[in-house]
C-alpha positions as CSV (number, residue, x, y, z in Angstrom):
1,X,-4.6,98.9,58.0
2,X,-4.9,102.4,56.6
3,X,-1.8,104.7,56.8
4,X,-2.7,108.4,57.2
5,X,0.0,111.1,57.0
6,X,-1.0,114.5,58.4
7,X,1.6,116.8,57.0
8,X,2.5,120.4,57.9
9,X,3.6,121.9,54.6
10,X,5.4,124.7,56.4
11,X,7.9,122.3,57.9
12,X,11.5,122.4,56.8
13,X,11.8,121.6,53.0
14,X,14.5,119.0,53.4
15,X,12.3,117.1,56.0
16,X,9.3,117.2,53.6
17,X,11.5,115.9,50.7
18,X,12.8,113.0,52.8
19,X,9.3,112.2,54.0
20,X,7.8,111.9,50.6
21,X,10.6,109.7,49.3
22,X,10.2,107.5,52.4
23,X,6.5,107.1,51.8
24,X,6.9,106.2,48.1
25,X,9.6,103.6,48.9
26,X,8.1,102.0,52.0
27,X,4.4,102.0,51.3
28,X,4.2,101.2,47.5
29,X,1.0,98.9,47.7
30,X,-0.6,100.1,50.9
31,X,-3.6,102.2,51.6
32,X,-1.9,105.6,52.0
33,X,-3.6,108.9,52.5
34,X,-1.6,112.2,52.7
35,X,-3.4,115.1,54.3
36,X,-1.8,118.5,54.2
37,X,-2.8,121.1,56.7
38,X,-3.9,124.5,55.5
39,X,-4.5,126.6,58.6
40,X,-4.2,126.7,62.3
41,X,-6.1,123.8,64.0
42,X,-6.6,122.1,60.7
43,X,-4.6,119.1,61.8
44,X,-7.1,118.6,64.7
45,X,-10.0,118.6,62.3
46,X,-8.3,116.1,60.0
47,X,-7.4,113.8,62.8
48,X,-10.9,113.9,64.3
49,X,-12.3,112.9,60.9
50,X,-10.4,109.6,61.2
51,X,-11.3,109.3,64.9
52,X,-14.9,108.6,63.9
53,X,-13.9,105.9,61.4
54,X,-13.6,103.0,63.8
55,X,-14.3,100.3,61.1
56,X,-10.6,99.7,60.5
57,X,-7.3,100.2,62.3
58,X,-5.4,103.4,61.4
59,X,-1.7,104.1,61.7
60,X,-1.5,107.9,61.8
61,X,1.7,109.9,61.3
62,X,2.2,113.4,62.8
63,X,4.5,115.1,60.3
64,X,5.6,118.5,61.5
65,X,6.6,120.0,64.9
66,X,5.2,120.0,68.3
67,X,2.3,122.2,67.3
68,X,1.2,119.8,64.7
69,X,1.4,117.0,67.2
70,X,-0.6,118.9,69.8
71,X,-3.4,119.4,67.3
72,X,-3.5,115.8,66.2
73,X,-3.5,114.5,69.8
74,X,-6.6,116.7,70.5
75,X,-8.2,115.0,67.5
76,X,-7.7,111.4,68.5
77,X,-7.4,111.3,72.3
78,X,-8.9,108.1,73.6
79,X,-9.2,106.4,70.2
80,X,-8.2,102.8,70.4
81,X,-8.2,102.1,66.7
82,X,-5.6,104.7,66.0
83,X,-1.8,104.2,66.5
84,X,0.3,107.4,66.3
85,X,3.8,107.8,65.1
86,X,5.8,111.1,65.1
87,X,7.8,112.2,62.1
88,X,9.8,115.2,63.6
89,X,10.2,117.5,60.6
90,X,9.2,120.8,62.3
91,X,11.2,123.6,63.8
92,X,10.4,122.5,67.3
93,X,10.3,118.8,68.2
94,X,10.7,118.6,72.0
95,X,8.4,115.7,72.8
96,X,10.4,113.1,70.8
97,X,13.5,113.9,72.9
98,X,11.8,112.0,75.7
99,X,13.0,108.8,73.9
100,X,16.7,109.5,74.4
101,X,17.8,106.2,73.0
102,X,16.5,107.3,69.7
103,X,17.7,110.0,67.3
104,X,15.7,112.3,65.1
105,X,16.9,110.2,62.1
106,X,15.5,107.1,63.8
107,X,12.0,108.6,63.7
108,X,12.5,109.3,60.0
109,X,13.4,105.7,59.3
110,X,10.4,103.7,58.2
111,X,12.4,100.4,58.4
112,X,12.7,101.0,62.1
113,X,9.0,102.0,62.4
114,X,7.8,98.9,60.6
115,X,9.1,96.8,63.5
116,X,8.2,99.5,65.9
117,X,7.3,99.4,69.6
118,X,3.9,100.3,71.0
119,X,4.1,102.7,73.9
120,X,1.1,103.8,76.0
121,X,1.0,107.6,76.6
122,X,-0.9,109.6,79.1
123,X,-2.1,113.2,78.4
124,X,-2.4,116.4,80.3
125,X,-5.8,118.2,80.2
126,X,-6.8,121.7,81.1
127,X,-10.1,123.4,80.4
128,X,-11.1,120.8,77.9
129,X,-7.8,120.8,75.9
130,X,-5.1,118.1,75.8
131,X,-1.4,118.5,75.9
132,X,1.0,115.6,75.3
133,X,4.2,117.3,76.6
134,X,3.9,120.4,78.9
135,X,1.6,122.9,80.3
136,X,3.3,126.0,81.9
137,X,2.7,129.4,83.4
138,X,4.9,132.3,84.3
139,X,8.0,133.7,82.6
140,X,8.6,130.9,80.1
141,X,5.1,131.5,78.6
142,X,6.2,135.0,77.6
143,X,9.5,133.4,76.4
144,X,7.4,130.9,74.3
145,X,5.5,133.7,72.7
146,X,8.8,135.4,71.6
147,X,10.2,132.0,70.5
148,X,7.2,131.5,68.1
149,X,8.0,134.9,66.6
150,X,11.7,134.1,66.2
151,X,11.0,130.7,64.7
152,X,8.9,132.4,62.0
153,X,11.8,134.8,61.2
154,X,14.9,132.6,61.6
155,X,15.4,129.2,60.0
156,X,16.9,127.7,63.2
157,X,16.0,124.9,65.6
158,X,17.0,123.9,69.1
159,X,17.8,126.2,72.0
160,X,18.8,129.4,70.1
161,X,15.3,130.7,69.6
162,X,14.6,130.1,73.3
163,X,17.6,132.1,74.4
164,X,16.5,134.9,72.1
165,X,13.0,134.8,73.5
166,X,14.4,134.8,77.0
167,X,16.4,138.0,76.4
168,X,13.4,139.6,74.9
169,X,11.2,138.7,77.8
170,X,13.6,140.2,80.4
171,X,12.0,143.5,79.7
172,X,9.0,142.3,81.8
173,X,8.9,141.1,85.5
174,X,10.2,137.5,85.7
175,X,8.2,136.3,88.6
176,X,4.5,136.4,89.4
177,X,2.2,135.5,92.3
178,X,0.3,132.2,92.0
179,X,-2.3,130.5,94.2
180,X,-1.4,126.8,93.6
181,X,-3.0,123.7,94.9
182,X,-1.5,120.2,94.1
183,X,-4.2,117.6,94.8
184,X,-5.5,118.5,98.3
185,X,-2.4,120.5,99.3
186,X,-2.5,124.3,98.9
187,X,1.0,125.8,98.7
188,X,1.7,128.7,101.1
189,X,4.4,130.0,98.9
190,X,3.1,132.2,96.1
191,X,5.9,133.9,94.1
192,X,7.3,131.8,91.3
193,X,9.1,132.4,88.1
194,X,8.2,129.2,86.4
195,X,5.3,126.8,86.9
196,X,5.7,123.8,84.6
197,X,3.5,120.7,84.5
198,X,4.9,117.9,82.4
199,X,4.2,114.6,80.8
200,X,7.4,114.5,78.8
201,X,10.9,115.6,79.8
202,X,11.9,118.4,77.5
203,X,10.5,121.7,76.3
204,X,11.7,125.1,75.0
205,X,14.2,123.6,72.6
206,X,15.8,121.2,75.2
207,X,15.3,122.2,78.7
208,X,14.5,119.6,81.3
209,X,12.1,120.8,84.1
210,X,11.2,117.3,85.2
211,X,14.1,115.0,84.1
212,X,12.5,111.9,85.7
213,X,9.0,112.3,84.1
214,X,7.4,109.3,82.6
215,X,4.7,109.5,79.9
216,X,2.8,106.5,81.2
217,X,3.0,106.6,85.0
218,X,-0.5,108.1,85.4
219,X,1.1,111.1,87.2
220,X,1.7,114.8,86.6
221,X,5.2,115.9,87.0
222,X,5.5,119.4,88.5
223,X,8.3,121.9,88.5
224,X,8.1,125.2,90.4
225,X,11.0,127.6,90.1
226,X,11.1,130.1,92.9
227,X,11.6,133.9,92.4
228,X,14.6,134.4,90.1
229,X,16.4,137.7,89.7
230,X,17.2,139.1,86.2
231,X,20.9,138.9,87.0
232,X,20.4,135.1,87.7
233,X,18.3,134.1,84.7
234,X,21.1,133.2,82.3
235,X,22.9,131.1,85.0
236,X,19.6,129.4,85.7
237,X,19.1,128.6,82.0
238,X,22.4,126.6,81.9
239,X,21.4,124.7,85.1
240,X,17.8,124.2,83.8
241,X,19.0,122.9,80.5
242,X,20.8,120.0,82.1
243,X,18.2,119.3,84.6
244,X,20.5,120.1,87.4
245,X,18.1,122.5,89.2
246,X,17.0,119.4,91.1
247,X,20.2,119.8,93.1
248,X,19.1,123.2,94.3
249,X,16.0,122.8,96.7
250,X,16.1,126.5,97.5
251,X,15.5,127.2,93.9
252,X,13.3,124.5,92.6
253,X,10.4,122.4,94.0
254,X,9.8,119.2,91.9
255,X,7.0,116.8,92.8
256,X,4.3,114.6,91.3
257,X,0.5,114.8,91.5
258,X,-2.8,114.0,89.9
259,X,-4.4,117.5,89.8
260,X,-2.9,121.0,89.8
261,X,-5.2,124.1,90.2
262,X,-4.3,127.7,89.8
263,X,-6.7,130.2,91.3
264,X,-6.6,133.4,89.3
265,X,-9.6,135.2,90.8
266,X,-11.3,134.8,87.4
267,X,-8.5,136.7,85.7
268,X,-7.1,135.3,82.4
269,X,-3.5,134.3,82.4
270,X,-1.3,133.2,79.6
271,X,-0.8,129.5,79.3
272,X,1.6,127.5,77.3
273,X,0.3,124.1,75.9
274,X,3.0,122.3,74.0
275,X,4.2,125.7,72.7
276,X,0.7,126.9,71.8
277,X,-0.4,130.0,73.8
278,X,-3.9,130.3,75.4
279,X,-5.6,132.7,77.8
280,X,-7.2,130.8,80.6
281,X,-9.1,131.5,83.9
282,X,-8.6,129.4,87.1
283,X,-7.0,126.5,85.1
284,X,-7.1,123.0,86.5
285,X,-4.6,120.5,85.0
286,X,-5.3,116.8,85.4
287,X,-3.6,113.6,84.1
288,X,-5.7,111.5,81.8
289,X,-4.4,107.9,81.6
290,X,-3.7,105.9,78.4
291,X,-5.1,108.2,75.8
292,X,-2.7,107.7,73.0
293,X,-1.0,104.6,71.5
294,X,2.4,105.7,70.2
295,X,4.3,103.6,67.8
296,X,8.0,104.5,68.1
297,X,11.0,103.1,66.1
298,X,12.6,99.9,67.4
299,X,16.3,99.2,67.0
300,X,15.9,95.6,68.4
301,X,17.3,93.0,66.0
302,X,14.8,90.4,64.9
């Protein structure tokens, strides 16, 4: 077994310090490789290098935030010889919140990882790129763009950057017109503020668009938030954070599917993939089954 740590050196310093000490103490005689990223998408290139080395099993560690995880997933999707663990030391780590029986500290505890549990994980795919957590369109994409800016300026995690990003985004229209088809059903309604397709349950620092989503049920989870007024957005945020929007069918439409298509008349629209922003035309999102083998900490007593 080879242990490969792909580390984002721009992660929080205390997290990096803890990580290095953990590696030294828990892998003293193992084949350990530490790869530090140097630029955008470098984590994907590093991960892909090991994806081609099928001669021995690899336990890979994504050490950073959701952006680092996103890149690594795109490098190893479908590789059966690689097991992936997440070390959440970034400014944004929404995907690991799916495992709500585990804390952030549990993911940093290599004693728990050594007796870890393998979890099969599906991926979302759009225009050739994978996402492990969410793909979204609409108001929250503009929020995400501002969130990325605030996270660079402010040393804070959690929901605060999202609130600041939301306030900044209120200068633009909240809702947009979308032609949406879910599997073979074309929606008659077109005006939505949020269009969110998920694999995980949390995004944006802790919001729950699809509280009942499962990462291994071979289904997309879809949340469509209807036209929201500026005066209602902060109230919605509190409901959305708790996942209570499911109790308001006039506000939210939540369902499952296999394929979601947005017809944009060949116009580019901003798209959020795990916090990374893309410009896409006529995007089609599909679920791809069993693409990642996750190893998560286990608290079960031996």
